[in-house]
DSSP file (Angstrom, degrees, kcal/mol; ACC not computed):
  #  RESIDUE AA STRUCTURE BP1 BP2  ACC     N-H-->O    O-->H-N    N-H-->O    O-->H-N    TCO  KAPPA ALPHA  PHI   PSI    X-CA   Y-CA   Z-CA
    1    1 A M              0   0    0      0, 0.0     2,-0.2     0, 0.0     3,-0.0   0.000 360.0 360.0 360.0 145.5  207.7  148.4  -63.2
    2    2 A T     >  -     0   0    0      1,-0.1     4,-2.0     4,-0.0     3,-0.4  -0.557 360.0-109.2 -92.5 162.7  207.1  147.5  -59.6
    3    3 A A  H  > S+     0   0    0      1,-0.2     4,-2.3    72,-0.2     5,-0.2   0.890 119.0  55.7 -57.0 -38.4  203.8  147.8  -57.7
    4    4 A D  H  > S+     0   0    0      2,-0.2     4,-2.3     1,-0.2    -1,-0.2   0.877 107.0  48.4 -59.5 -38.5  205.3  150.7  -55.7
    5    5 A T  H  > S+     0   0    0     -3,-0.4     4,-1.9     2,-0.2    -1,-0.2   0.906 109.3  51.7 -64.6 -41.2  206.1  152.6  -58.8
    6    6 A L  H  X S+     0   0    0     -4,-2.0     4,-1.7     2,-0.2    -2,-0.2   0.908 112.2  49.5 -60.1 -45.2  202.6  152.0  -60.2
    7    7 A H  H  X S+     0   0    0     -4,-2.3     4,-2.0     1,-0.2    -2,-0.2   0.895 106.8  52.8 -62.2 -44.3  201.2  153.4  -56.8
    8    8 A R  H  X S+     0   0    0     -4,-2.3     4,-0.9     1,-0.2    -1,-0.2   0.914 109.1  51.0 -63.7 -41.2  203.5  156.5  -56.8
    9    9 A K  H  < S+     0   0    0     -4,-1.9     3,-0.4     1,-0.2    -1,-0.2   0.886 111.3  46.7 -64.3 -38.2  202.3  157.4  -60.3
   10   10 A L  H >< S+     0   0    0     -4,-1.7     3,-1.8     1,-0.2     4,-0.3   0.802  98.6  69.3 -69.0 -30.5  198.7  157.1  -59.3
   11   11 A E  H >< S+     0   0    0     -4,-2.0     3,-1.5     1,-0.3    -1,-0.2   0.830  91.5  61.3 -58.7 -32.7  199.2  159.1  -56.2
   12   12 A R  T 3< S+     0   0    0     -4,-0.9    -1,-0.3    -3,-0.4    -2,-0.2   0.637  99.5  57.4 -66.9 -13.9  199.8  162.3  -58.3
   13   13 A L  T X  S+     0   0    0     -3,-1.8     3,-2.6    -4,-0.2    14,-0.3   0.436  73.0 128.4 -96.1  -2.6  196.2  161.8  -59.7
   14   14 A I  T <  S+     0   0    0     -3,-1.5    14,-0.2     1,-0.3     3,-0.1  -0.361  77.7  23.9 -58.5 129.1  194.5  162.0  -56.2
   15   15 A G  T 3  S+     0   0    0     12,-2.9    -1,-0.3     1,-0.4     2,-0.1   0.175  98.5 122.8  97.5 -12.4  191.7  164.7  -56.5
   16   16 A H    <   -     0   0    0     -3,-2.6    11,-2.2    11,-0.2    -1,-0.4  -0.460  58.9-122.4 -79.2 156.7  191.4  164.3  -60.3
   17   17 A R  E     -A   26   0A   0     73,-0.2    73,-2.7     9,-0.2     2,-0.4  -0.713  25.5-174.0 -98.9 150.9  188.2  163.3  -62.2
   18   18 A F  E     -AB  25  89A   0      7,-2.9     7,-2.9    -2,-0.3     2,-0.6  -1.000  26.9-129.9-143.9 138.6  187.7  160.4  -64.4
   19   19 A D  E     +A   24   0A   0     69,-1.8     2,-0.3    -2,-0.4    69,-0.2  -0.813  46.3 155.4 -82.1 121.4  184.9  159.2  -66.7
   20   20 A Y  E >   -A   23   0A   0      3,-2.6     3,-1.4    -2,-0.6    -2,-0.1  -0.945  61.1  -1.3-154.6 126.4  184.4  155.5  -65.7
   21   21 A L  T 3  S-     0   0    0     -2,-0.3     3,-0.1     1,-0.3    64,-0.0   0.800 127.8 -58.3  64.7  31.8  181.4  153.3  -66.0
   22   22 A G  T 3  S+     0   0    0      1,-0.3    -1,-0.3     0, 0.0     2,-0.2   0.489 121.1  85.0  78.3   3.6  179.3  156.1  -67.5
   23   23 A E  E <  S-A   20   0A   0     -3,-1.4    -3,-2.6    -5,-0.1     2,-0.6  -0.802  82.6-104.1-132.1 168.9  179.8  158.4  -64.5
   24   24 A V  E     -A   19   0A   0     -2,-0.2    18,-2.7    -5,-0.2     2,-0.3  -0.867  39.5-175.8 -97.1 129.1  182.3  160.9  -63.2
   25   25 A W  E     -AC  18  41A   0     -7,-2.9    -7,-2.9    -2,-0.6     2,-0.5  -0.892  17.2-142.4-122.4 149.3  184.5  159.6  -60.4
   26   26 A I  E     -AC  17  40A   0     14,-2.6    14,-2.6    -2,-0.3     2,-0.8  -0.939  20.9-126.8-112.5 128.3  187.2  161.3  -58.2
   27   27 A L  E     + C   0  39A   0    -11,-2.2   -12,-2.9    -2,-0.5    12,-0.2  -0.700  37.7 166.0 -72.0 115.9  190.3  159.5  -57.2
   28   28 A V  E     +     0   0A   0     10,-2.5     2,-0.3    -2,-0.8    11,-0.2   0.593  53.6  14.0-110.0 -14.0  190.5  159.8  -53.4
   29   29 A E  E     - C   0  38A   0      9,-1.1     9,-2.1     2,-0.0     2,-0.5  -0.965  46.6-151.4-162.1 141.1  193.0  157.3  -52.2
   30   30 A V  E     - C   0  37A   0     -2,-0.3     2,-0.7     7,-0.2     7,-0.2  -0.985  19.0-161.1-115.1 127.9  195.8  154.9  -53.3
   31   31 A L  E > > + C   0  36A   0      5,-3.5     5,-2.2    -2,-0.5     3,-0.6  -0.853  11.7 178.9-114.2  94.9  196.1  151.9  -50.9
   32   32 A G  G > 5S+     0   0    0     -2,-0.7     3,-0.7     1,-0.2    -1,-0.2   0.829  74.0  63.0 -63.5 -38.3  199.4  150.5  -51.4
   33   33 A D  G 3 5S+     0   0    0      1,-0.2    -1,-0.2     2,-0.1    -2,-0.0   0.830 117.4  28.6 -60.4 -30.9  199.0  147.7  -48.8
   34   34 A I  G < 5S-     0   0    0     -3,-0.6    -1,-0.2     2,-0.2    -2,-0.2   0.318 107.7-120.4-112.8  11.1  196.2  146.1  -50.7
   35   35 A D  T < 5S+     0   0    0     -3,-0.7    35,-2.2    -4,-0.4    36,-0.4   0.932  73.8 114.7  54.2  53.4  197.2  147.2  -54.2
   36   36 A S  E   < -CD  31  69A   0     -5,-2.2    -5,-3.5    33,-0.3     2,-0.3  -0.952  54.4-142.3-145.5 165.8  194.0  149.1  -54.8
   37   37 A I  E     -CD  30  68A   0     31,-2.2    31,-1.8    -2,-0.3     2,-0.5  -0.881  17.4-134.3-122.8 161.3  192.6  152.8  -55.3
   38   38 A V  E     -CD  29  67A   0     -9,-2.1   -10,-2.5    -2,-0.3    -9,-1.1  -0.979  17.4-167.3-117.0 122.3  189.4  154.3  -54.1
   39   39 A L  E     -CD  27  66A   0     27,-3.4    27,-3.1    -2,-0.5     2,-0.5  -0.867   4.7-157.1-108.8 146.0  187.1  156.2  -56.3
   40   40 A Q  E     -CD  26  65A   0    -14,-2.6   -14,-2.6    -2,-0.4    25,-0.2  -0.973  27.8-109.4-124.2 138.5  184.3  158.3  -55.1
   41   41 A R  E     -C   25   0A   0     23,-3.1     2,-0.4    -2,-0.5   -16,-0.3  -0.427  44.3-104.1 -67.1 134.0  181.3  159.3  -57.3
   42   42 A C    >>  -     0   0    0    -18,-2.7     4,-1.4     1,-0.2     3,-0.8  -0.402  30.7-162.6 -58.4 114.3  181.5  163.0  -58.1
   43   43 A K  T 34 S+     0   0    0     -2,-0.4    -1,-0.2     1,-0.2     5,-0.1   0.854  89.1  49.8 -74.8 -29.1  179.0  164.6  -55.9
   44   44 A D  T 34 S+     0   0    0      1,-0.2    -1,-0.2     3,-0.1    -2,-0.1   0.592 113.2  47.4 -80.8 -10.5  178.9  167.8  -57.9
   45   45 A C  T <4 S+     0   0    0     -3,-0.8    -2,-0.2     1,-0.2    -1,-0.2   0.685 120.6  21.1-104.8 -18.1  178.5  166.0  -61.1
   46   46 A A  S  < S-     0   0    0     -4,-1.4    -1,-0.2   -22,-0.1     2,-0.0  -0.969  89.3 -95.2-145.8 156.3  175.7  163.5  -60.3
   47   47 A P        -     0   0    0      0, 0.0    -3,-0.1     0, 0.0    -2,-0.0  -0.373  47.6-100.2 -72.6 154.1  172.9  163.6  -57.6
   48   48 A Y        -     0   0    0     -5,-0.1     2,-0.3     1,-0.1    15,-0.1  -0.271  31.3-120.6 -65.2 155.1  173.5  161.6  -54.3
   49   49 A N  E     -E   62   0B   0     13,-1.1    13,-2.0    -2,-0.0     2,-0.5  -0.738  26.5-121.8 -90.4 151.7  172.0  158.2  -53.8
   50   50 A V  E     -E   61   0B   0     -2,-0.3     2,-0.4    11,-0.2    11,-0.2  -0.846  22.1-141.9 -91.8 130.6  169.7  157.8  -50.8
   51   51 A Q  E     -E   60   0B   0      9,-2.8     8,-2.2    -2,-0.5     9,-1.1  -0.777  12.0-142.2 -96.2 139.3  170.7  155.3  -48.4
   52   52 A Q  E     -E   58   0B   0     -2,-0.4     2,-0.1     6,-0.2    -1,-0.0  -0.624   9.2-131.3 -96.2 157.7  168.1  153.1  -46.7
   53   53 A N    >   -     0   0    0      4,-2.5     3,-2.4    -2,-0.2    -1,-0.1  -0.312  46.9 -80.1 -87.2-179.1  168.1  151.9  -43.1
   54   54 A A  T 3  S+     0   0    0      1,-0.3    -1,-0.1     2,-0.1    -2,-0.0   0.720 133.1  54.6 -56.6 -26.1  167.5  148.3  -42.1
   55   55 A F  T 3  S-     0   0    0      2,-0.2    -1,-0.3     0, 0.0    -3,-0.0   0.408 119.9-109.1 -92.0  -0.3  163.7  148.9  -42.5
   56   56 A G  S <  S+     0   0    0     -3,-2.4    -2,-0.1     1,-0.3    -4,-0.0   0.620  74.9 135.8  81.9  12.1  164.2  150.2  -46.1
   57   57 A M        -     0   0    0      1,-0.0    -4,-2.5     2,-0.0    -1,-0.3  -0.792  61.3-114.7 -96.0 132.2  163.4  153.7  -45.2
   58   58 A P  E     +E   52   0B   0      0, 0.0    -6,-0.2     0, 0.0     3,-0.1  -0.489  44.1 160.8 -66.7 131.0  165.6  156.5  -46.6
   59   59 A N  E     -     0   0B   0     -8,-2.2     2,-0.3     1,-0.4    -7,-0.1   0.543  57.8  -7.2-127.7 -12.9  167.4  158.3  -43.7
   60   60 A R  E    S-E   51   0B   0     -9,-1.1    -9,-2.8     2,-0.0     2,-0.4  -0.962  70.6 -93.5-173.6 162.4  170.4  160.1  -45.2
   61   61 A R  E     -E   50   0B   0     -2,-0.3     2,-0.4   -11,-0.2   -11,-0.2  -0.668  36.8-165.7 -88.7 136.0  172.4  160.7  -48.4
   62   62 A A  E     -E   49   0B   0    -13,-2.0   -13,-1.1    -2,-0.4     2,-0.4  -0.944  15.7-132.7-117.6 140.2  175.5  158.5  -49.0
   63   63 A Q        -     0   0    0     -2,-0.4     2,-0.3   -15,-0.1   -15,-0.1  -0.742  27.3-122.5 -89.3 142.8  178.2  159.0  -51.4
   64   64 A D        -     0   0    0     -2,-0.4   -23,-3.1   -23,-0.1     2,-0.3  -0.609  25.6-168.7 -88.2 142.8  179.3  156.0  -53.5
   65   65 A T  E     -D   40   0A   0     -2,-0.3     2,-0.4   -25,-0.2   -25,-0.2  -0.906   4.7-162.8-126.9 160.4  182.7  154.6  -53.5
   66   66 A L  E     -D   39   0A   0    -27,-3.1   -27,-3.4    -2,-0.3     2,-0.4  -0.997   6.8-151.8-139.2 141.7  184.5  152.1  -55.7
   67   67 A T  E     -D   38   0A   0     -2,-0.4     2,-0.4   -29,-0.2   -29,-0.2  -0.981  14.5-173.2-119.8 130.8  187.7  150.2  -55.2
   68   68 A L  E     -D   37   0A   0    -31,-1.8   -31,-2.2    -2,-0.4     2,-0.2  -0.959  26.3-117.0-123.8 133.4  189.8  149.0  -58.1
   69   69 A A  E     -D   36   0A   0     -2,-0.4    13,-0.3   -33,-0.2    10,-0.3  -0.469  21.2-156.0 -68.0 138.9  192.9  146.8  -58.1
   70   70 A V        +     0   0    0    -35,-2.2     9,-2.5    -2,-0.2     2,-0.2   0.947  68.3  49.7 -76.2 -51.6  196.0  148.6  -59.4
   71   71 A S  B    S-F   78   0C   0    -36,-0.4     7,-0.2     7,-0.3     9,-0.1  -0.543  76.9-125.9 -93.9 150.9  198.2  145.9  -60.6
   72   72 A D    >   -     0   0    0      5,-2.5     3,-2.2    -2,-0.2     7,-0.1  -0.271  52.8 -76.5 -81.8-175.1  197.4  143.0  -63.0
   73   73 A K  T 3  S+     0   0    0      1,-0.3    -1,-0.1     2,-0.1    -2,-0.1   0.831 133.9  50.4 -52.5 -38.7  198.1  139.4  -61.9
   74   74 A T  T 3  S-     0   0    0      1,-0.1    -1,-0.3     3,-0.0    -3,-0.0   0.535 100.1-135.9 -84.0  -3.8  201.8  139.7  -62.6
   75   75 A E  S <  S+     0   0    0     -3,-2.2   -72,-0.2     2,-0.2    -2,-0.1   0.674  83.0  94.0  68.6  17.2  202.1  143.0  -60.5
   76   76 A D  S    S+     0   0    0      1,-0.1     2,-0.3   -74,-0.1    -1,-0.1   0.466  84.4  33.7-120.9  -0.6  204.3  144.7  -63.1
   77   77 A T  S    S-     0   0    0     -5,-0.1    -5,-2.5   -71,-0.0    -2,-0.2  -0.943  93.5 -84.3-142.5 166.4  201.6  146.6  -65.2
   78   78 A Y  B     -F   71   0C   0     -2,-0.3    -7,-0.3    -7,-0.2    -8,-0.1  -0.396  48.7-106.6 -67.9 149.3  198.2  148.3  -64.4
   79   79 A S     >  -     0   0    0     -9,-2.5     4,-2.1   -10,-0.3     5,-0.2  -0.286  33.0-105.5 -66.2 157.5  195.1  146.2  -64.3
   80   80 A Q  H  > S+     0   0    0      1,-0.2     4,-2.1     2,-0.2     5,-0.2   0.896 120.9  59.0 -54.4 -45.1  192.6  146.5  -67.2
   81   81 A D  H  > S+     0   0    0      1,-0.2     4,-2.3     2,-0.2    -1,-0.2   0.888 105.7  46.3 -57.7 -43.6  190.3  148.5  -64.9
   82   82 A I  H  > S+     0   0    0    -13,-0.3     4,-2.8     2,-0.2    -1,-0.2   0.929 109.7  54.2 -70.3 -43.8  192.9  151.1  -64.3
   83   83 A L  H  X S+     0   0    0     -4,-2.1     4,-1.3     1,-0.2    -2,-0.2   0.847 109.9  46.8 -53.4 -37.1  193.7  151.4  -67.9
   84   84 A V  H  X S+     0   0    0     -4,-2.1     4,-0.8     2,-0.2    -2,-0.2   0.881 112.0  51.9 -73.6 -41.4  190.1  152.0  -68.7
   85   85 A L  H >< S+     0   0    0     -4,-2.3     3,-1.1     1,-0.2   -66,-0.2   0.915 106.7  52.8 -60.3 -43.6  189.9  154.6  -65.9
   86   86 A L  H >< S+     0   0    0     -4,-2.8     3,-1.7     1,-0.3    -1,-0.2   0.857 100.4  62.0 -59.4 -36.6  193.0  156.4  -67.2
   87   87 A E  H 3< S+     0   0    0     -4,-1.3    -1,-0.3     1,-0.3    -2,-0.2   0.803 103.8  49.0 -61.2 -24.9  191.5  156.7  -70.6
   88   88 A G  T << S+     0   0    0     -3,-1.1   -69,-1.8    -4,-0.8    -1,-0.3   0.281  79.9 140.2 -95.0  11.9  188.6  158.8  -69.1
   89   89 A H  B <   -B   18   0A   0     -3,-1.7     2,-0.4   -71,-0.2   -71,-0.2  -0.302  49.7-132.5 -61.2 134.7  190.9  161.3  -67.2
   90   90 A H        -     0   0    0    -73,-2.7     2,-0.4     2,-0.0   -73,-0.2  -0.720  15.0-129.1 -83.8 134.5  189.7  164.8  -67.3
   91   91 A S              0   0    0     -2,-0.4    -1,-0.0     1,-0.1     0, 0.0  -0.726 360.0 360.0 -83.8 134.4  192.3  167.3  -68.2
   92   92 A N              0   0    0     -2,-0.4    -1,-0.1   -75,-0.0    -2,-0.0   0.473 360.0 360.0 -87.8 360.0  192.3  170.1  -65.6
């Protein structure tokens, strides 16, 4: 499989929820140019984190995001992180 094929398959899952690293994440973007996906912590499933300013004072709530590589080193199969993520896919 080529990297483009891997990306197209993941694009169908944009907006879906996944259990990953003990939390619920939503796939929000597939970045083909850097062979990555972007996950956002589910705001309805867990509380927001409070972002601190340069002085360490909380000033607004920020959503967490996480970027994972799509392909393994050979670029013909999914990376181990993606395989673990797909195991936690929520059926809608």
